[in-house]
Backbone bond lengths (Angstrom), bond angles and torsions (degrees), N, CA, C in turn:
res aa  C-N    CA-C-N  psi(-1)  N-CA   C-N-CA  omega(-1)  CA-C   N-CA-C  phi
1 M - - - 1.453 - - 1.507 110.72 -
2 S 1.264 117.67 149.10 1.469 121.77 -176.10 1.507 111.26 -87.51
3 L 1.348 112.87 152.48 1.459 118.98 176.80 1.491 111.95 -65.38
4 G 1.354 116.81 -32.47 1.454 120.91 179.59 1.546 112.14 -64.38
5 Y 1.329 116.00 -37.11 1.462 119.60 177.38 1.499 109.47 -71.21
6 A 1.314 119.75 -37.91 1.452 123.38 178.43 1.512 109.72 -62.93
7 K 1.350 116.48 -40.58 1.474 120.98 178.45 1.521 110.06 -62.84
8 A 1.344 115.57 -44.57 1.476 118.51 178.36 1.517 111.05 -59.73
9 Q 1.375 117.79 -40.43 1.448 121.84 177.95 1.516 110.77 -60.85
10 R 1.313 119.09 -37.35 1.458 122.05 -179.89 1.542 109.98 -64.23
11 Q 1.331 115.10 -36.84 1.482 118.98 179.93 1.519 113.96 -76.44
12 N 1.338 117.20 -16.68 1.460 122.42 -178.25 1.496 112.07 -115.63
13 A 1.316 118.35 38.34 1.466 125.21 -177.59 1.540 109.89 -65.73
14 T 1.361 115.84 147.38 1.416 119.21 169.95 1.484 111.88 -74.06
15 D 1.343 116.21 168.26 1.471 119.35 175.17 1.458 113.59 -57.14
16 A 1.343 116.09 -42.26 1.474 120.50 178.90 1.559 111.37 -63.28
17 E 1.329 116.57 -42.15 1.456 119.31 179.08 1.516 111.96 -66.00
18 R 1.325 116.76 -38.58 1.460 120.35 176.23 1.517 112.32 -62.73
19 R 1.345 113.90 -41.95 1.490 118.13 -176.96 1.544 109.50 -68.66
20 L 1.366 118.52 -44.13 1.439 119.76 177.70 1.523 111.55 -65.64
21 W 1.351 118.32 -39.26 1.432 119.18 178.15 1.514 113.29 -62.23
22 S 1.301 115.88 -34.31 1.491 121.44 177.33 1.532 109.36 -61.28
23 A 1.364 117.76 -34.30 1.430 120.17 179.87 1.554 114.56 -83.94
24 L 1.368 116.67 -21.81 1.406 122.17 -175.82 1.526 113.89 -96.41
25 R 1.339 117.43 -30.87 1.461 120.04 -171.89 1.512 112.95 -64.90
26 G 1.314 115.34 156.06 1.478 119.95 174.21 1.486 113.14 62.06
27 H 1.322 118.52 33.89 1.474 121.59 176.76 1.461 113.47 62.23
28 R 1.342 119.36 22.56 1.491 122.86 -173.44 1.541 113.73 -69.21
29 L 1.255 117.19 -26.17 1.480 121.57 -179.51 1.506 109.87 -100.01
30 A 1.305 115.67 101.65 1.481 123.32 173.96 1.522 112.13 52.72
31 G 1.349 116.29 30.34 1.461 120.56 176.53 1.552 114.60 72.29
32 L 1.352 115.31 11.06 1.470 119.91 -178.26 1.517 111.40 -79.36
33 K 1.318 115.02 140.88 1.492 118.52 177.02 1.538 109.61 -97.11
34 F 1.271 116.15 115.07 1.483 122.34 177.08 1.511 108.10 -112.43
35 K 1.326 113.06 148.65 1.443 121.59 169.19 1.512 106.77 -120.09
36 R 1.309 118.70 155.87 1.407 122.62 -179.51 1.549 113.12 -117.80
37 Q 1.330 114.23 151.30 1.433 122.22 -179.00 1.510 111.25 44.55
38 Q 1.334 115.44 64.59 1.446 122.73 -178.47 1.505 110.63 -109.05
39 P 1.354 116.91 134.63 1.459 120.12 173.84 1.533 112.13 -68.21
40 V 1.317 115.59 131.10 1.451 121.66 170.38 1.523 105.02 -128.65
41 D 1.336 114.89 101.83 1.479 121.35 -174.43 1.552 108.50 56.37
42 R 1.355 113.17 -118.49 1.472 116.70 -173.84 1.529 114.48 -93.27
43 Y 1.293 114.90 6.96 1.501 119.87 -178.88 1.570 109.19 -120.45
44 I 1.299 112.56 157.28 1.459 120.11 169.29 1.547 105.94 -113.91
45 V 1.339 115.93 120.36 1.446 119.12 -177.10 1.511 107.98 -96.84
46 D 1.354 116.57 153.35 1.454 121.70 -177.13 1.513 110.82 -68.02
47 F 1.302 118.92 -51.97 1.522 122.76 -178.13 1.555 106.90 -142.56
48 I 1.336 112.76 141.22 1.477 117.04 -179.58 1.509 109.58 -142.58
49 C 1.290 115.08 138.45 1.464 124.87 173.76 1.533 103.60 -112.18
50 F 1.333 118.76 98.55 1.465 120.65 -177.60 1.516 112.51 -63.20
51 E 1.321 116.74 -39.61 1.479 121.17 -178.49 1.549 112.09 -54.29
52 H 1.285 113.89 -39.93 1.527 118.78 -176.94 1.529 112.01 -105.07
53 R 1.342 116.58 5.22 1.467 122.34 179.16 1.541 110.56 52.32
54 L 1.328 114.33 44.86 1.443 122.29 -176.98 1.530 112.73 -116.25
55 I 1.291 118.14 126.53 1.452 124.86 177.34 1.518 108.72 -111.16
56 V 1.310 116.11 135.95 1.447 123.88 176.10 1.534 107.98 -117.64
57 E 1.334 115.77 121.80 1.450 121.17 178.60 1.512 110.10 -113.03
58 V 1.311 115.83 137.29 1.471 120.11 177.37 1.556 106.06 -114.50
59 D 1.349 114.28 115.08 1.457 121.32 -170.75 1.525 111.43 -102.89
60 G 1.317 113.65 139.33 1.472 120.75 172.36 1.473 109.96 -123.32
61 G 1.311 117.73 -160.69 1.432 123.13 -175.90 1.508 115.32 -65.08
62 Q 1.312 118.43 -18.84 1.484 123.11 -179.20 1.493 110.61 -73.61
63 H 1.281 119.66 -15.75 1.487 122.14 -175.65 1.527 109.37 -88.55
64 G 1.309 113.91 147.51 1.494 119.17 175.10 1.494 109.09 -125.14
65 P 1.346 116.74 149.11 1.443 121.44 -174.77 1.565 112.80 -59.19
66 H 1.298 117.93 -36.74 1.461 120.11 -176.36 1.542 107.97 -69.12
67 T 1.358 115.29 -49.14 1.492 120.23 179.71 1.508 111.10 -61.17
68 D 1.288 117.03 -45.04 1.499 119.55 179.73 1.476 112.22 -63.46
69 A 1.372 117.64 -41.16 1.451 120.04 178.88 1.559 111.20 -63.21
70 E 1.286 116.63 -42.68 1.432 122.19 178.96 1.552 111.41 -62.45
71 R 1.302 113.13 -44.94 1.467 120.19 179.57 1.532 110.82 -64.04
72 T 1.340 116.56 -47.87 1.449 120.71 178.83 1.527 111.66 -60.96
73 A 1.338 117.05 -43.46 1.469 118.96 178.65 1.577 111.91 -61.27
74 Y 1.300 115.09 -39.32 1.453 118.82 179.02 1.541 111.33 -65.34
75 L 1.313 116.54 -47.60 1.445 121.76 -179.74 1.558 112.16 -63.66
76 E 1.312 115.51 -40.04 1.457 119.37 175.95 1.511 110.60 -65.15
77 A 1.302 119.29 -35.83 1.462 122.45 179.35 1.560 109.56 -66.27
78 Q 1.339 116.39 -23.14 1.455 120.60 176.70 1.504 112.55 -86.47
79 G 1.352 116.42 3.06 1.448 120.84 176.24 1.481 116.58 95.81
80 F 1.354 117.73 11.18 1.444 122.57 178.80 1.539 111.01 -97.02
81 R 1.304 116.39 152.24 1.491 122.01 165.21 1.517 107.75 -99.03
82 V 1.317 115.58 141.61 1.460 119.70 -174.35 1.527 108.77 -123.69
83 L 1.337 115.60 123.65 1.454 121.78 171.56 1.503 108.82 -107.99
84 R 1.341 117.73 132.22 1.461 123.77 178.41 1.499 110.66 -116.17
85 F 1.311 115.34 134.63 1.469 120.90 175.75 1.548 109.74 -131.78
86 W 1.308 117.97 144.64 1.446 120.44 176.58 1.538 108.99 -81.17
87 N 1.324 115.06 150.27 1.477 119.50 178.29 1.517 113.78 -47.85
88 P 1.400 118.63 -50.89 1.431 118.62 -178.60 1.562 113.81 -60.71
89 E 1.291 115.68 -30.15 1.459 120.69 179.28 1.550 109.74 -65.94
90 V 1.332 116.05 -43.62 1.455 119.91 177.28 1.513 111.65 -65.45
91 L 1.307 117.25 -41.28 1.443 121.83 -175.66 1.552 113.72 -71.75
92 T 1.338 114.81 -31.38 1.473 118.26 -175.61 1.556 114.68 -106.48
93 R 1.319 115.34 -20.49 1.477 117.89 -175.53 1.518 110.05 -134.81
94 L 1.285 117.31 48.89 1.442 121.51 -174.70 1.553 112.79 -58.78
95 D 1.331 117.63 -39.07 1.454 120.32 179.21 1.529 110.37 -60.43
96 D 1.329 117.44 -41.16 1.487 121.34 177.95 1.503 110.95 -63.85
97 V 1.316 117.55 -43.17 1.453 124.01 177.33 1.541 111.85 -58.36
98 L 1.318 114.21 -47.57 1.481 119.11 178.92 1.504 111.37 -64.68
99 A 1.312 119.26 -40.48 1.466 123.04 176.75 1.493 110.74 -62.67
100 T 1.305 119.63 -36.51 1.431 123.52 179.25 1.546 108.93 -68.16
101 I 1.314 118.32 -39.53 1.450 121.72 178.12 1.509 111.53 -63.55
102 V 1.331 115.74 -45.95 1.471 120.06 179.70 1.546 109.04 -64.93
103 A 1.310 118.46 -38.71 1.497 120.85 177.34 1.489 109.89 -60.51
104 A 1.323 117.18 -39.83 1.492 120.00 -176.34 1.526 109.03 -67.75
105 V 1.330 117.81 -34.74 1.460 119.32 179.55 1.533 110.68 -73.35
106 D 1.327 115.93 -37.25 1.468 120.30 -179.47 1.511 112.29 -72.33
107 D 1.341 117.91 -26.18 1.471 120.48 -177.59 1.533 108.50 -126.40
108 P 1.335 119.20 99.47 1.455 123.32 -177.39 1.531 112.40 -58.14
109 G 1.303 120.10 -20.90 1.455 121.69 179.40 1.518 112.88 -89.51
110 F 1.292 116.75 -1.14 1.488 122.89 -178.01 1.510 109.25 -62.96
111 R 1.367 114.98 137.15 1.436 122.60 179.16 1.510 109.77 -137.98
112 R 1.309 116.89 131.55 1.490 119.73 -178.54 1.536 107.74 -134.68
113 E 1.256 115.10 128.02 1.470 122.70 171.80 1.510 107.64 -109.56
114 P 1.352 117.60 143.87 1.467 120.17 -177.51 1.498 111.46 -66.63
């Protein structure tokens, strides 16, 4: 995926993505460095912490279970852990979402399915 497309995605973020980014940016969450809308091979991921090989995806109605499963499997095969949250979950339970992200960093064996 191109960097230009990733940049366009950053400018067209959903409300849930903007809210989560506000909590993640600038090392605000437990000192973790996240980037948003980053290309990883053929995909652009919503948020990524390269240091911990952790990807956080925020899913809305445009996502489908088959596509997401294929994407997650590919990213995990590249050595990343993938956390997925639904838009409403981010918008209404942000503290729980952030706690889940920190738990994933603290426990490399942590696994979460939406």
